[in-house]
C-alpha positions as a Markdown table, in Angstrom:
| # | Residue | x | y | z |
|---|---|---|---|---|
| 1 | Met | 0.0 | 0.0 | 0.0 |
| 2 | Met | 1.4 | 3.3 | -1.1 |
| 3 | Gly | 1.8 | 6.0 | 1.6 |
| 4 | Met | 2.3 | 3.5 | 4.4 |
| 5 | Thr | 5.3 | 4.0 | 6.7 |
| 6 | Glu | 7.4 | 1.2 | 8.0 |
| 7 | Leu | 5.8 | 1.6 | 11.3 |
| 8 | Asp | 2.3 | 1.3 | 9.7 |
| 9 | Arg | 3.4 | -1.9 | 8.0 |
| 10 | Lys | 4.7 | -3.4 | 11.2 |
| 11 | Leu | 1.5 | -2.5 | 13.1 |
| 12 | Gln | -0.6 | -4.0 | 10.4 |
| 13 | Ala | 1.4 | -7.2 | 10.4 |
| 14 | Arg | 1.1 | -7.4 | 14.2 |
| 15 | Leu | -2.6 | -6.9 | 14.0 |
| 16 | Leu | -3.0 | -9.6 | 11.3 |
| 17 | Gly | -0.9 | -11.9 | 13.4 |
| 18 | Arg | -3.2 | -11.5 | 16.4 |
| 19 | Arg | -6.4 | -11.9 | 14.5 |
| 20 | Arg | -8.2 | -15.2 | 15.2 |
| 21 | Val | -10.9 | -16.9 | 13.1 |
| 22 | Glu | -13.0 | -19.6 | 14.6 |
| 23 | Gly | -12.3 | -22.9 | 12.8 |
| 24 | Asp | -9.2 | -21.5 | 11.0 |
| 25 | Arg | -6.8 | -24.1 | 9.6 |
| 26 | Leu | -3.9 | -24.1 | 7.2 |
| 27 | Val | -5.6 | -23.8 | 3.8 |
| 28 | Leu | -2.4 | -24.0 | 1.7 |
| 29 | Ala | 0.4 | -26.6 | 2.0 |
| 30 | Asp | 4.0 | -25.5 | 2.6 |
| 31 | Ala | 4.9 | -26.5 | -1.0 |
| 32 | Glu | 2.3 | -24.1 | -2.4 |
| 33 | Leu | 3.4 | -21.3 | -0.1 |
| 34 | Gly | 7.0 | -21.9 | -0.9 |
| 35 | Ala | 6.3 | -21.9 | -4.7 |
| 36 | Ala | 4.5 | -18.6 | -4.3 |
| 37 | Leu | 7.5 | -17.2 | -2.3 |
| 38 | Asp | 10.1 | -18.1 | -4.8 |
| 39 | Gly | 7.9 | -17.2 | -7.8 |
| 40 | Ser | 7.9 | -20.6 | -9.4 |
| 41 | Arg | 4.1 | -20.8 | -9.2 |
| 42 | Pro | 1.9 | -17.8 | -8.5 |
| 43 | Leu | -1.2 | -18.3 | -6.3 |
| 44 | Thr | -4.5 | -18.6 | -8.1 |
| 45 | Ala | -7.3 | -16.1 | -7.3 |
| 46 | Gly | -9.0 | -18.8 | -5.1 |
| 47 | Glu | -5.7 | -19.5 | -3.2 |
| 48 | Arg | -5.1 | -15.8 | -2.6 |
| 49 | Ala | -8.7 | -15.4 | -1.3 |
| 50 | Ala | -8.2 | -18.4 | 1.0 |
| 51 | Leu | -4.9 | -17.0 | 2.2 |
| 52 | Gln | -6.4 | -13.6 | 3.0 |
| 53 | Ala | -9.2 | -15.3 | 5.0 |
| 54 | Ser | -6.9 | -17.5 | 7.1 |
| 55 | Pro | -4.7 | -15.7 | 9.6 |
| 56 | Leu | -3.1 | -19.1 | 10.5 |
| 57 | Thr | -2.0 | -19.6 | 6.9 |
| 58 | Gln | -0.8 | -16.0 | 6.7 |
| 59 | Arg | 1.4 | -16.6 | 9.8 |
| 60 | Arg | 2.7 | -19.8 | 8.2 |
| 61 | Leu | 3.6 | -17.8 | 5.1 |
| 62 | Arg | 5.5 | -15.3 | 7.2 |
| 63 | Val | 7.4 | -18.0 | 9.0 |
| 64 | Leu | 8.5 | -19.6 | 5.7 |
| 65 | Ala | 9.5 | -16.2 | 4.3 |
| 66 | Glu | 11.6 | -15.4 | 7.4 |
| 67 | Ala | 13.3 | -18.8 | 7.2 |
| 68 | Arg | 14.2 | -18.2 | 3.6 |
| 69 | Arg | 15.6 | -14.7 | 4.4 |
| 70 | Ala | 17.7 | -16.2 | 7.2 |
| 71 | Gln | 19.2 | -18.9 | 4.9 |
| 72 | Pro | 22.7 | -17.9 | 3.7 |
| 73 | Ala | 23.1 | -17.9 | -0.1 |
| 74 | Trp | 25.3 | -20.7 | -1.5 |
| 75 | Arg | 28.6 | -19.3 | -2.5 |
| 76 | Gly | 30.4 | -22.5 | -3.5 |
| 77 | Ser | 31.6 | -25.9 | -2.5 |
| 78 | Ser | 35.1 | -27.3 | -2.5 |
| 79 | Gly | 36.8 | -30.7 | -2.4 |
| 80 | Met | 40.2 | -32.3 | -2.4 |
| 81 | Leu | 41.8 | -35.4 | -4.0 |
| 82 | Arg | 41.4 | -38.2 | -1.4 |
| 83 | Ala | 44.7 | -39.9 | -2.2 |
| 84 | Ala | 48.1 | -39.2 | -3.7 |
| 85 | Asp | 48.5 | -40.2 | -7.4 |
| 86 | Gly | 49.6 | -43.8 | -7.4 |
| 87 | Gly | 49.0 | -44.3 | -11.1 |
| 88 | Ala | 45.4 | -45.7 | -10.5 |
| 89 | Ala | 42.6 | -44.6 | -12.7 |
| 90 | Phe | 41.0 | -41.2 | -11.9 |
| 91 | Glu | 38.0 | -41.6 | -9.6 |
| 92 | Ala | 35.2 | -39.2 | -9.1 |
| 93 | Leu | 35.9 | -36.2 | -6.8 |
| 94 | Val | 33.4 | -35.3 | -4.2 |
| 95 | Thr | 33.0 | -31.9 | -2.5 |
| 96 | Asp | 33.4 | -31.8 | 1.3 |
| 97 | Asp | 29.7 | -30.9 | 1.7 |
| 98 | Gly | 28.7 | -34.0 | -0.4 |
| 99 | Ala | 26.6 | -31.9 | -2.8 |
| 100 | Trp | 28.8 | -32.5 | -5.9 |
| 101 | Arg | 30.6 | -35.3 | -7.8 |
| 102 | Leu | 33.0 | -34.6 | -10.6 |
| 103 | His | 33.8 | -37.4 | -13.1 |
| 104 | Val | 35.9 | -37.5 | -16.2 |
| 105 | Val | 34.7 | -40.2 | -18.6 |
| 106 | Gly | 35.9 | -40.6 | -22.2 |
| 107 | Gly | 37.3 | -37.2 | -22.5 |
| 108 | Arg | 34.2 | -35.5 | -21.0 |
| 109 | Val | 34.0 | -33.9 | -17.6 |
| 110 | Ile | 30.7 | -34.4 | -15.8 |
| 111 | Leu | 29.5 | -32.5 | -12.8 |
| 112 | Gln | 26.6 | -34.1 | -10.8 |
| 113 | Leu | 24.5 | -32.5 | -8.1 |
| 114 | Asp | 23.3 | -34.8 | -5.4 |
| 115 | Pro | 19.5 | -34.7 | -5.6 |
| 116 | Glu | 19.3 | -35.0 | -1.8 |
| 117 | Ser | 21.5 | -32.0 | -1.3 |
| 118 | Pro | 19.8 | -28.9 | 0.3 |
| 119 | Leu | 21.1 | -27.0 | -2.8 |
| 120 | Ala | 19.2 | -29.1 | -5.3 |
| 121 | Thr | 15.8 | -27.5 | -5.3 |
| 122 | Ser | 17.1 | -23.9 | -5.7 |
| 123 | Leu | 19.9 | -24.6 | -8.2 |
| 124 | Leu | 17.7 | -26.7 | -10.4 |
| 125 | Arg | 14.9 | -24.2 | -10.4 |
| 126 | Asp | 17.0 | -21.1 | -10.8 |
| 127 | Gly | 19.2 | -22.3 | -13.7 |
| 128 | Thr | 22.3 | -21.0 | -12.0 |
| 129 | Arg | 25.4 | -20.9 | -14.2 |
| 130 | Leu | 28.1 | -22.9 | -12.5 |
| 131 | Arg | 31.9 | -23.0 | -12.8 |
| 132 | Val | 34.3 | -25.8 | -11.7 |
| 133 | Arg | 37.8 | -24.7 | -11.0 |
| 134 | Asp | 40.9 | -26.7 | -10.2 |
| 135 | Gly | 43.1 | -25.9 | -7.1 |
| 136 | Asp | 45.0 | -23.2 | -9.0 |
| 137 | Gly | 41.8 | -21.5 | -10.2 |
| 138 | Ala | 41.7 | -22.6 | -13.8 |
| 139 | Thr | 38.3 | -23.3 | -15.2 |
| 140 | Val | 37.6 | -27.1 | -15.7 |
| 141 | Leu | 33.9 | -26.7 | -16.7 |
| 142 | Glu | 31.3 | -24.0 | -16.9 |
| 143 | Gly | 27.6 | -24.4 | -17.7 |
| 144 | Val | 24.1 | -24.8 | -16.4 |
| 145 | Leu | 22.7 | -28.0 | -14.8 |
| 146 | Asp | 20.2 | -30.0 | -16.9 |
| 147 | Ser | 17.0 | -31.3 | -15.4 |
| 148 | Asp | 18.9 | -34.4 | -14.0 |
| 149 | Gly | 21.3 | -32.1 | -12.1 |
| 150 | Glu | 24.2 | -32.7 | -14.4 |
| 151 | Cys | 26.5 | -30.4 | -16.5 |
| 152 | Glu | 29.1 | -31.7 | -18.8 |
| 153 | Gly | 31.7 | -30.6 | -21.3 |
| 154 | Pro | 35.0 | -31.6 | -22.8 |
| 155 | Trp | 38.1 | -32.2 | -20.6 |
| 156 | Pro | 39.9 | -28.9 | -21.3 |
| 157 | Phe | 43.5 | -29.9 | -20.4 |
| 158 | Ala | 46.2 | -32.0 | -22.1 |
| 159 | Asp | 47.1 | -33.8 | -18.9 |
| 160 | Ala | 45.1 | -36.7 | -17.7 |
| 161 | Pro | 42.6 | -35.7 | -14.9 |
| 162 | Gly | 44.4 | -37.3 | -12.0 |
| 163 | Ala | 47.8 | -35.8 | -13.0 |
| 164 | His | 46.2 | -32.4 | -13.7 |
| 165 | Phe | 44.5 | -32.2 | -10.3 |
| 166 | Gln | 47.7 | -33.4 | -8.5 |
| 167 | Arg | 49.8 | -30.7 | -10.3 |
| 168 | His | 47.3 | -27.9 | -9.7 |
| 169 | Gly | 46.5 | -27.8 | -6.1 |
| 170 | Ala | 45.0 | -31.2 | -5.5 |
| 171 | Gly | 41.5 | -29.7 | -5.1 |
| 172 | Phe | 38.6 | -28.2 | -6.9 |
| 173 | Thr | 35.7 | -25.8 | -6.3 |
| 174 | Val | 32.1 | -25.6 | -7.7 |
| 175 | Glu | 30.8 | -22.1 | -7.5 |
| 176 | Pro | 28.2 | -19.8 | -9.2 |
| 177 | Ala | 29.9 | -18.6 | -12.4 |
| 178 | Gly | 29.2 | -14.9 | -11.5 |
| 179 | Thr | 31.7 | -15.0 | -8.6 |
């Protein structure tokens, strides 16, 4: 509402929070409220009317919104080679947070997002452009996850993957490409 001061908005929110309606119940599930908050699915006219008529659902929406604001934004994940190069075939690298796996198969580098990771929902929905860097900061892969949570491209270096990672910091990071 135009012309409302911050104090007016706070008072209105407090009054709405105290309002009670006999027989009130949650009229929208958390998934519907969450989709409305992140903009992936707007509420229908009927859902908006139900939300306005239910102080309990309004309070739940506020709690979900506050929880989202309190969540820190993902800035990246990192991982290290787990063993020294003993000549064995290169195995998948995994980030320390367990969210990502990096494979090199047949000259292709593949980044996989664990579907159970807390990052999965937002990264798949948002289409965030990602970058994988080696321990020295060189770009190994850049792209957007497909619907299966994978991104792939050609292996960009002349060295074999295990030898490359050993020579270049023995680690890797996955980060938003804008950083």
